[in-house]
PyMOL Python script that loads the backbone (N, CA, C, O; Angstrom):
from pymol import cmd

cmd.read_pdbstr("""\
ATOM      1  N   UNK A   1       0.815  -1.188   0.000  1.00  0.00           N
ATOM      2  CA  UNK A   1       0.000   0.000   0.000  1.00  0.00           C
ATOM      3  C   UNK A   1       0.863   1.258   0.000  1.00  0.00           C
ATOM      4  O   UNK A   1       0.525   2.250  -0.647  1.00  0.00           O
ATOM      5  N   UNK A   2       2.001   1.213   0.743  1.00  0.00           N
ATOM      6  CA  UNK A   2       2.895   2.354   0.787  1.00  0.00           C
ATOM      7  C   UNK A   2       3.493   2.623  -0.596  1.00  0.00           C
ATOM      8  O   UNK A   2       3.640   3.775  -1.006  1.00  0.00           O
ATOM      9  N   UNK A   3       3.832   1.551  -1.303  1.00  0.00           N
ATOM     10  CA  UNK A   3       4.423   1.692  -2.633  1.00  0.00           C
ATOM     11  C   UNK A   3       3.434   2.343  -3.587  1.00  0.00           C
ATOM     12  O   UNK A   3       3.824   3.171  -4.411  1.00  0.00           O
ATOM     13  N   UNK A   4       2.174   1.984  -3.487  1.00  0.00           N
ATOM     14  CA  UNK A   4       1.139   2.568  -4.329  1.00  0.00           C
ATOM     15  C   UNK A   4       0.956   4.055  -4.029  1.00  0.00           C
ATOM     16  O   UNK A   4       0.782   4.859  -4.945  1.00  0.00           O
ATOM     17  N   UNK A   5       0.995   4.420  -2.745  1.00  0.00           N
ATOM     18  CA  UNK A   5       0.872   5.824  -2.372  1.00  0.00           C
ATOM     19  C   UNK A   5       2.076   6.627  -2.879  1.00  0.00           C
ATOM     20  O   UNK A   5       1.916   7.749  -3.358  1.00  0.00           O
ATOM     21  N   UNK A   6       3.281   6.052  -2.772  1.00  0.00           N
ATOM     22  CA  UNK A   6       4.467   6.737  -3.256  1.00  0.00           C
ATOM     23  C   UNK A   6       4.429   6.908  -4.776  1.00  0.00           C
ATOM     24  O   UNK A   6       4.792   7.962  -5.299  1.00  0.00           O
ATOM     25  N   UNK A   7       3.994   5.885  -5.463  1.00  0.00           N
ATOM     26  CA  UNK A   7       3.901   5.963  -6.918  1.00  0.00           C
ATOM     27  C   UNK A   7       2.859   7.007  -7.326  1.00  0.00           C
ATOM     28  O   UNK A   7       3.074   7.764  -8.272  1.00  0.00           O
ATOM     29  N   UNK A   8       1.743   7.047  -6.618  1.00  0.00           N
ATOM     30  CA  UNK A   8       0.710   8.043  -6.896  1.00  0.00           C
ATOM     31  C   UNK A   8       1.201   9.454  -6.632  1.00  0.00           C
ATOM     32  O   UNK A   8       0.907  10.373  -7.398  1.00  0.00           O
ATOM     33  N   UNK A   9       1.949   9.629  -5.550  1.00  0.00           N
ATOM     34  CA  UNK A   9       2.493  10.940  -5.220  1.00  0.00           C
ATOM     35  C   UNK A   9       3.529  11.368  -6.253  1.00  0.00           C
ATOM     36  O   UNK A   9       3.569  12.533  -6.648  1.00  0.00           O
ATOM     37  N   UNK A  10       4.362  10.434  -6.688  1.00  0.00           N
ATOM     38  CA  UNK A  10       5.363  10.754  -7.708  1.00  0.00           C
ATOM     39  C   UNK A  10       4.684  11.130  -9.020  1.00  0.00           C
ATOM     40  O   UNK A  10       5.115  12.060  -9.701  1.00  0.00           O
ATOM     41  N   UNK A  11       3.637  10.416  -9.369  1.00  0.00           N
ATOM     42  CA  UNK A  11       2.899  10.718 -10.597  1.00  0.00           C
ATOM     43  C   UNK A  11       2.233  12.088 -10.510  1.00  0.00           C
ATOM     44  O   UNK A  11       2.272  12.863 -11.465  1.00  0.00           O
ATOM     45  N   UNK A  12       1.627  12.381  -9.377  1.00  0.00           N
ATOM     46  CA  UNK A  12       0.974  13.681  -9.194  1.00  0.00           C
ATOM     47  C   UNK A  12       1.992  14.814  -9.243  1.00  0.00           C
ATOM     48  O   UNK A  12       1.729  15.863  -9.830  1.00  0.00           O
ATOM     49  N   UNK A  13       3.154  14.605  -8.627  1.00  0.00           N
ATOM     50  CA  UNK A  13       4.199  15.617  -8.633  1.00  0.00           C
ATOM     51  C   UNK A  13       4.735  15.849 -10.045  1.00  0.00           C
ATOM     52  O   UNK A  13       4.963  16.990 -10.447  1.00  0.00           O
ATOM     53  N   UNK A  14       4.934  14.768 -10.790  1.00  0.00           N
ATOM     54  CA  UNK A  14       5.441  14.927 -12.156  1.00  0.00           C
ATOM     55  C   UNK A  14       4.398  15.599 -13.052  1.00  0.00           C
ATOM     56  O   UNK A  14       4.756  16.399 -13.917  1.00  0.00           O
ATOM     57  N   UNK A  15       3.128  15.290 -12.860  1.00  0.00           N
ATOM     58  CA  UNK A  15       2.076  15.949 -13.641  1.00  0.00           C
ATOM     59  C   UNK A  15       1.968  17.426 -13.290  1.00  0.00           C
ATOM     60  O   UNK A  15       1.729  18.257 -14.166  1.00  0.00           O
ATOM     61  N   UNK A  16       2.141  17.756 -12.024  1.00  0.00           N
ATOM     62  CA  UNK A  16       2.095  19.162 -11.621  1.00  0.00           C
ATOM     63  C   UNK A  16       3.285  19.920 -12.201  1.00  0.00           C
ATOM     64  O   UNK A  16       3.144  21.060 -12.643  1.00  0.00           O
ATOM     65  N   UNK A  17       4.443  19.292 -12.199  1.00  0.00           N
ATOM     66  CA  UNK A  17       5.631  19.940 -12.760  1.00  0.00           C
ATOM     67  C   UNK A  17       5.471  20.117 -14.270  1.00  0.00           C
ATOM     68  O   UNK A  17       5.845  21.152 -14.822  1.00  0.00           O
ATOM     69  N   UNK A  18       4.917  19.110 -14.929  1.00  0.00           N
ATOM     70  CA  UNK A  18       4.711  19.215 -16.375  1.00  0.00           C
ATOM     71  C   UNK A  18       3.669  20.290 -16.683  1.00  0.00           C
ATOM     72  O   UNK A  18       3.791  21.010 -17.674  1.00  0.00           O
ATOM     73  N   UNK A  19       2.662  20.395 -15.848  1.00  0.00           N
ATOM     74  CA  UNK A  19       1.638  21.417 -16.057  1.00  0.00           C
ATOM     75  C   UNK A  19       2.194  22.821 -15.913  1.00  0.00           C
ATOM     76  O   UNK A  19       1.840  23.712 -16.685  1.00  0.00           O
ATOM     77  N   UNK A  20       3.060  23.027 -14.931  1.00  0.00           N
ATOM     78  CA  UNK A  20       3.638  24.361 -14.757  1.00  0.00           C
ATOM     79  C   UNK A  20       4.640  24.651 -15.863  1.00  0.00           C
ATOM     80  O   UNK A  20       4.775  25.803 -16.274  1.00  0.00           O
ATOM     81  N   UNK A  21       5.344  23.642 -16.358  1.00  0.00           N
ATOM     82  CA  UNK A  21       6.277  23.850 -17.471  1.00  0.00           C
ATOM     83  C   UNK A  21       5.508  24.159 -18.750  1.00  0.00           C
ATOM     84  O   UNK A  21       5.951  24.983 -19.551  1.00  0.00           O
ATOM     85  N   UNK A  22       4.385  23.523 -18.948  1.00  0.00           N
ATOM     86  CA  UNK A  22       3.579  23.759 -20.142  1.00  0.00           C
ATOM     87  C   UNK A  22       2.981  25.173 -20.121  1.00  0.00           C
ATOM     88  O   UNK A  22       2.711  25.744 -21.177  1.00  0.00           O
ATOM     89  N   UNK A  23       2.777  25.727 -18.948  1.00  0.00           N
ATOM     90  CA  UNK A  23       2.178  27.053 -18.857  1.00  0.00           C
ATOM     91  C   UNK A  23       3.145  28.139 -19.349  1.00  0.00           C
ATOM     92  O   UNK A  23       2.699  29.175 -19.841  1.00  0.00           O
ATOM     93  N   UNK A  24       4.445  27.919 -19.226  1.00  0.00           N
ATOM     94  CA  UNK A  24       5.405  28.924 -19.662  1.00  0.00           C
ATOM     95  C   UNK A  24       5.753  28.781 -21.142  1.00  0.00           C
ATOM     96  O   UNK A  24       6.235  29.739 -21.747  1.00  0.00           O
ATOM     97  N   UNK A  25       5.529  27.641 -21.726  1.00  0.00           N
ATOM     98  CA  UNK A  25       5.904  27.422 -23.130  1.00  0.00           C
ATOM     99  C   UNK A  25       5.071  28.264 -24.097  1.00  0.00           C
ATOM    100  O   UNK A  25       5.663  28.864 -24.995  1.00  0.00           O
ATOM    101  N   UNK A  26       3.762  28.353 -23.984  1.00  0.00           N
ATOM    102  CA  UNK A  26       3.003  29.091 -24.994  1.00  0.00           C
ATOM    103  C   UNK A  26       3.406  30.551 -25.169  1.00  0.00           C
ATOM    104  O   UNK A  26       3.331  31.060 -26.288  1.00  0.00           O
ATOM    105  N   UNK A  27       3.822  31.236 -24.135  1.00  0.00           N
ATOM    106  CA  UNK A  27       4.228  32.631 -24.285  1.00  0.00           C
ATOM    107  C   UNK A  27       5.475  32.723 -25.164  1.00  0.00           C
ATOM    108  O   UNK A  27       5.559  33.585 -26.039  1.00  0.00           O
ATOM    109  N   UNK A  28       6.422  31.851 -24.935  1.00  0.00           N
ATOM    110  CA  UNK A  28       7.661  31.843 -25.719  1.00  0.00           C
ATOM    111  C   UNK A  28       7.355  31.433 -27.152  1.00  0.00           C
ATOM    112  O   UNK A  28       7.840  32.052 -28.100  1.00  0.00           O
ATOM    113  N   UNK A  29       6.560  30.401 -27.304  1.00  0.00           N
ATOM    114  CA  UNK A  29       6.224  29.906 -28.640  1.00  0.00           C
ATOM    115  C   UNK A  29       5.417  30.951 -29.401  1.00  0.00           C
ATOM    116  O   UNK A  29       5.636  31.150 -30.596  1.00  0.00           O
ATOM    117  N   UNK A  30       4.503  31.610 -28.738  1.00  0.00           N
ATOM    118  CA  UNK A  30       3.705  32.642 -29.387  1.00  0.00           C
ATOM    119  C   UNK A  30       4.554  33.808 -29.882  1.00  0.00           C
ATOM    120  O   UNK A  30       4.354  34.310 -30.988  1.00  0.00           O
ATOM    121  N   UNK A  31       5.502  34.230 -29.052  1.00  0.00           N
ATOM    122  CA  UNK A  31       6.395  35.317 -29.449  1.00  0.00           C
ATOM    123  C   UNK A  31       7.261  34.896 -30.633  1.00  0.00           C
ATOM    124  O   UNK A  31       7.450  35.668 -31.573  1.00  0.00           O
ATOM    125  N   UNK A  32       7.779  33.690 -30.588  1.00  0.00           N
ATOM    126  CA  UNK A  32       8.627  33.189 -31.665  1.00  0.00           C
ATOM    127  C   UNK A  32       7.845  33.051 -32.962  1.00  0.00           C
ATOM    128  O   UNK A  32       8.322  33.447 -34.026  1.00  0.00           O
ATOM    129  N   UNK A  33       6.656  32.494 -32.875  1.00  0.00           N
ATOM    130  CA  UNK A  33       5.849  32.329 -34.085  1.00  0.00           C
ATOM    131  C   UNK A  33       5.431  33.673 -34.670  1.00  0.00           C
ATOM    132  O   UNK A  33       5.337  33.815 -35.889  1.00  0.00           O
ATOM    133  N   UNK A  34       5.182  34.648 -33.821  1.00  0.00           N
ATOM    134  CA  UNK A  34       4.871  35.986 -34.324  1.00  0.00           C
ATOM    135  C   UNK A  34       6.060  36.570 -35.067  1.00  0.00           C
ATOM    136  O   UNK A  34       5.900  37.194 -36.116  1.00  0.00           O
ATOM    137  N   UNK A  35       7.247  36.369 -34.524  1.00  0.00           N
ATOM    138  CA  UNK A  35       8.464  36.838 -35.195  1.00  0.00           C
ATOM    139  C   UNK A  35       8.683  36.138 -36.528  1.00  0.00           C
ATOM    140  O   UNK A  35       9.049  36.775 -37.516  1.00  0.00           O
ATOM    141  N   UNK A  36       8.459  34.831 -36.557  1.00  0.00           N
ATOM    142  CA  UNK A  36       8.610  34.069 -37.801  1.00  0.00           C
ATOM    143  C   UNK A  36       7.579  34.525 -38.824  1.00  0.00           C
ATOM    144  O   UNK A  36       7.896  34.662 -40.006  1.00  0.00           O
ATOM    145  N   UNK A  37       6.361  34.759 -38.385  1.00  0.00           N
ATOM    146  CA  UNK A  37       5.320  35.221 -39.302  1.00  0.00           C
ATOM    147  C   UNK A  37       5.671  36.592 -39.883  1.00  0.00           C
ATOM    148  O   UNK A  37       5.483  36.834 -41.076  1.00  0.00           O
ATOM    149  N   UNK A  38       6.176  37.475 -39.045  1.00  0.00           N
ATOM    150  CA  UNK A  38       6.567  38.807 -39.514  1.00  0.00           C
ATOM    151  C   UNK A  38       7.695  38.705 -40.536  1.00  0.00           C
ATOM    152  O   UNK A  38       7.662  39.374 -41.568  1.00  0.00           O
ATOM    153  N   UNK A  39       8.690  37.871 -40.251  1.00  0.00           N
ATOM    154  CA  UNK A  39       9.800  37.688 -41.189  1.00  0.00           C
ATOM    155  C   UNK A  39       9.324  37.056 -42.487  1.00  0.00           C
ATOM    156  O   UNK A  39       9.769  37.443 -43.567  1.00  0.00           O
ATOM    157  N   UNK A  40       8.424  36.087 -42.390  1.00  0.00           N
ATOM    158  CA  UNK A  40       7.894  35.440 -43.591  1.00  0.00           C
ATOM    159  C   UNK A  40       7.120  36.415 -44.460  1.00  0.00           C
ATOM    160  O   UNK A  40       7.263  36.411 -45.683  1.00  0.00           O
ATOM    161  N   UNK A  41       6.309  37.241 -43.841  1.00  0.00           N
ATOM    162  CA  UNK A  41       5.545  38.225 -44.614  1.00  0.00           C
ATOM    163  C   UNK A  41       6.469  39.258 -45.255  1.00  0.00           C
ATOM    164  O   UNK A  41       6.209  39.717 -46.367  1.00  0.00           O
ATOM    165  N   UNK A  42       7.541  39.623 -44.563  1.00  0.00           N
ATOM    166  CA  UNK A  42       8.510  40.559 -45.148  1.00  0.00           C
ATOM    167  C   UNK A  42       9.206  39.935 -46.349  1.00  0.00           C
ATOM    168  O   UNK A  42       9.450  40.614 -47.346  1.00  0.00           O
ATOM    169  N   UNK A  43       9.527  38.643 -46.260  1.00  0.00           N
ATOM    170  CA  UNK A  43      10.151  37.955 -47.392  1.00  0.00           C
ATOM    171  C   UNK A  43       9.201  37.854 -48.570  1.00  0.00           C
ATOM    172  O   UNK A  43       9.614  38.026 -49.717  1.00  0.00           O
ATOM    173  N   UNK A  44       7.931  37.578 -48.300  1.00  0.00           N
ATOM    174  CA  UNK A  44       6.942  37.512 -49.373  1.00  0.00           C
ATOM    175  C   UNK A  44       6.806  38.867 -50.046  1.00  0.00           C
ATOM    176  O   UNK A  44       6.692  38.949 -51.269  1.00  0.00           O
ATOM    177  N   UNK A  45       6.816  39.928 -49.254  1.00  0.00           N
ATOM    178  CA  UNK A  45       6.735  41.276 -49.828  1.00  0.00           C
ATOM    179  C   UNK A  45       7.922  41.569 -50.737  1.00  0.00           C
ATOM    180  O   UNK A  45       7.779  42.280 -51.732  1.00  0.00           O
ATOM    181  N   UNK A  46       9.101  41.024 -50.404  1.00  0.00           N
ATOM    182  CA  UNK A  46      10.274  41.247 -51.238  1.00  0.00           C
ATOM    183  C   UNK A  46      10.268  40.375 -52.497  1.00  0.00           C
ATOM    184  O   UNK A  46      10.738  40.810 -53.549  1.00  0.00           O
ATOM    185  N   UNK A  47       9.751  39.170 -52.401  1.00  0.00           N
ATOM    186  CA  UNK A  47       9.811  38.217 -53.509  1.00  0.00           C
ATOM    187  C   UNK A  47       8.656  38.407 -54.487  1.00  0.00           C
ATOM    188  O   UNK A  47       8.817  38.132 -55.676  1.00  0.00           O
ATOM    189  N   UNK A  48       7.512  38.863 -54.027  1.00  0.00           N
ATOM    190  CA  UNK A  48       6.327  38.956 -54.864  1.00  0.00           C
ATOM    191  C   UNK A  48       6.547  39.757 -56.154  1.00  0.00           C
ATOM    192  O   UNK A  48       6.129  39.286 -57.212  1.00  0.00           O
ATOM    193  N   UNK A  49       7.173  40.929 -56.130  1.00  0.00           N
ATOM    194  CA  UNK A  49       7.404  41.646 -57.391  1.00  0.00           C
ATOM    195  C   UNK A  49       8.282  40.872 -58.372  1.00  0.00           C
ATOM    196  O   UNK A  49       8.082  40.960 -59.583  1.00  0.00           O
ATOM    197  N   UNK A  50       9.244  40.121 -57.864  1.00  0.00           N
ATOM    198  CA  UNK A  50      10.109  39.327 -58.735  1.00  0.00           C
ATOM    199  C   UNK A  50       9.303  38.214 -59.406  1.00  0.00           C
ATOM    200  O   UNK A  50       9.463  37.966 -60.601  1.00  0.00           O
ATOM    201  N   UNK A  51       8.451  37.554 -58.654  1.00  0.00           N
ATOM    202  CA  UNK A  51       7.629  36.471 -59.208  1.00  0.00           C
ATOM    203  C   UNK A  51       6.698  37.017 -60.282  1.00  0.00           C
ATOM    204  O   UNK A  51       6.551  36.411 -61.344  1.00  0.00           O
ATOM    205  N   UNK A  52       6.072  38.148 -60.017  1.00  0.00           N
ATOM    206  CA  UNK A  52       5.156  38.746 -60.990  1.00  0.00           C
ATOM    207  C   UNK A  52       5.914  39.138 -62.256  1.00  0.00           C
ATOM    208  O   UNK A  52       5.410  38.940 -63.361  1.00  0.00           O
ATOM    209  N   UNK A  53       7.115  39.690 -62.108  1.00  0.00           N
ATOM    210  CA  UNK A  53       7.914  40.088 -63.267  1.00  0.00           C
ATOM    211  C   UNK A  53       8.301  38.879 -64.104  1.00  0.00           C
ATOM    212  O   UNK A  53       8.193  38.917 -65.329  1.00  0.00           O
ATOM    213  N   UNK A  54       8.748  37.809 -63.461  1.00  0.00           N
ATOM    214  CA  UNK A  54       9.140  36.595 -64.201  1.00  0.00           C
ATOM    215  C   UNK A  54       7.925  35.987 -64.897  1.00  0.00           C
ATOM    216  O   UNK A  54       8.001  35.636 -66.075  1.00  0.00           O
ATOM    217  N   UNK A  55       6.810  35.859 -64.186  1.00  0.00           N
ATOM    218  CA  UNK A  55       5.600  35.288 -64.782  1.00  0.00           C
ATOM    219  C   UNK A  55       5.107  36.155 -65.945  1.00  0.00           C
ATOM    220  O   UNK A  55       4.722  35.636 -66.993  1.00  0.00           O
ATOM    221  N   UNK A  56       5.122  37.464 -65.753  1.00  0.00           N
ATOM    222  CA  UNK A  56       4.701  38.372 -66.824  1.00  0.00           C
ATOM    223  C   UNK A  56       5.622  38.265 -68.036  1.00  0.00           C
ATOM    224  O   UNK A  56       5.158  38.275 -69.176  1.00  0.00           O
ATOM    225  N   UNK A  57       6.920  38.164 -67.790  1.00  0.00           N
ATOM    226  CA  UNK A  57       7.868  37.997 -68.897  1.00  0.00           C
ATOM    227  C   UNK A  57       7.636  36.710 -69.661  1.00  0.00           C
ATOM    228  O   UNK A  57       7.666  36.700 -70.892  1.00  0.00           O
ATOM    229  N   UNK A  58       7.404  35.628 -68.942  1.00  0.00           N
ATOM    230  CA  UNK A  58       7.132  34.349 -69.614  1.00  0.00           C
ATOM    231  C   UNK A  58       5.841  34.427 -70.405  1.00  0.00           C
ATOM    232  O   UNK A  58       5.759  33.877 -71.503  1.00  0.00           O
ATOM    233  N   UNK A  59       4.844  35.090 -69.880  1.00  0.00           N
ATOM    234  CA  UNK A  59       3.576  35.241 -70.586  1.00  0.00           C
ATOM    235  C   UNK A  59       3.753  36.068 -71.861  1.00  0.00           C
ATOM    236  O   UNK A  59       3.200  35.729 -72.907  1.00  0.00           O
ATOM    237  N   UNK A  60       4.522  37.149 -71.770  1.00  0.00           N
ATOM    238  CA  UNK A  60       4.777  37.965 -72.959  1.00  0.00           C
ATOM    239  C   UNK A  60       5.573  37.203 -74.018  1.00  0.00           C
ATOM    240  O   UNK A  60       5.297  37.322 -75.212  1.00  0.00           O
ATOM    241  N   UNK A  61       6.553  36.428 -73.581  1.00  0.00           N
ATOM    242  CA  UNK A  61       7.320  35.615 -74.537  1.00  0.00           C
ATOM    243  C   UNK A  61       6.397  34.636 -75.240  1.00  0.00           C
ATOM    244  O   UNK A  61       6.497  34.452 -76.453  1.00  0.00           O
ATOM    245  N   UNK A  62       5.505  34.011 -74.499  1.00  0.00           N
ATOM    246  CA  UNK A  62       4.555  33.060 -75.086  1.00  0.00           C
ATOM    247  C   UNK A  62       3.640  33.763 -76.088  1.00  0.00           C
ATOM    248  O   UNK A  62       3.371  33.217 -77.159  1.00  0.00           O
ATOM    249  N   UNK A  63       3.165  34.950 -75.763  1.00  0.00           N
ATOM    250  CA  UNK A  63       2.290  35.697 -76.685  1.00  0.00           C
ATOM    251  C   UNK A  63       3.052  36.066 -77.950  1.00  0.00           C
ATOM    252  O   UNK A  63       2.512  35.946 -79.050  1.00  0.00           O
ATOM    253  N   UNK A  64       4.308  36.515 -77.813  1.00  0.00           N
ATOM    254  CA  UNK A  64       5.100  36.879 -78.987  1.00  0.00           C
ATOM    255  C   UNK A  64       5.414  35.660 -79.846  1.00  0.00           C
ATOM    256  O   UNK A  64       5.448  35.765 -81.072  1.00  0.00           O
ATOM    257  N   UNK A  65       5.641  34.514 -79.228  1.00  0.00           N
ATOM    258  CA  UNK A  65       5.883  33.298 -80.005  1.00  0.00           C
ATOM    259  C   UNK A  65       4.656  32.925 -80.826  1.00  0.00           C
ATOM    260  O   UNK A  65       4.773  32.572 -81.999  1.00  0.00           O
ATOM    261  N   UNK A  66       3.483  33.004 -80.213  1.00  0.00           N
ATOM    262  CA  UNK A  66       2.242  32.679 -80.951  1.00  0.00           C
ATOM    263  C   UNK A  66       2.005  33.664 -82.076  1.00  0.00           C
ATOM    264  O   UNK A  66       1.618  33.269 -83.176  1.00  0.00           O
ATOM    265  N   UNK A  67       2.233  34.945 -81.815  1.00  0.00           N
ATOM    266  CA  UNK A  67       2.026  35.952 -82.852  1.00  0.00           C
ATOM    267  C   UNK A  67       3.061  35.807 -83.960  1.00  0.00           C
ATOM    268  O   UNK A  67       2.737  36.002 -85.132  1.00  0.00           O
ATOM    269  N   UNK A  68       4.296  35.469 -83.611  1.00  0.00           N
ATOM    270  CA  UNK A  68       5.349  35.298 -84.591  1.00  0.00           C
ATOM    271  C   UNK A  68       5.144  34.070 -85.460  1.00  0.00           C
ATOM    272  O   UNK A  68       5.542  34.069 -86.625  1.00  0.00           O
ATOM    273  N   UNK A  69       4.538  33.034 -84.924  1.00  0.00           N
ATOM    274  CA  UNK A  69       4.334  31.822 -85.718  1.00  0.00           C
ATOM    275  C   UNK A  69       3.194  32.007 -86.735  1.00  0.00           C
ATOM    276  O   UNK A  69       3.124  31.268 -87.717  1.00  0.00           O
ATOM    277  N   UNK A  70       2.312  32.975 -86.513  1.00  0.00           N
ATOM    278  CA  UNK A  70       1.207  33.215 -87.447  1.00  0.00           C
ATOM    279  C   UNK A  70       1.627  34.105 -88.595  1.00  0.00           C
ATOM    280  O   UNK A  70       0.924  34.179 -89.603  1.00  0.00           O
ATOM    281  N   UNK A  71       2.758  34.784 -88.469  1.00  0.00           N
ATOM    282  CA  UNK A  71       3.195  35.711 -89.525  1.00  0.00           C
ATOM    283  C   UNK A  71       3.877  34.966 -90.635  1.00  0.00           C
ATOM    284  O   UNK A  71       4.313  35.576 -91.612  1.00  0.00           O
TER     285      UNK A  71
END
""", "prot")
cmd.dss("prot")
cmd.show_as("cartoon", "prot")
cmd.util.cbc("prot")
cmd.orient("prot")
């Protein structure tokens, strides 16, 4: 019976410690994810004009090829 009580107490203590550790993680994770999101959006803002320019150039080349083949 003593062994069961000790095991129960150890389990309760470990669950309480895990619960308090889990309470501090979301603040750190939230701050980090916000920073990553901000950096990702900044990168998208920098890359988007390049993607549009390349896609537009490829589209224009395709249009000129079609027009040139009909002449």
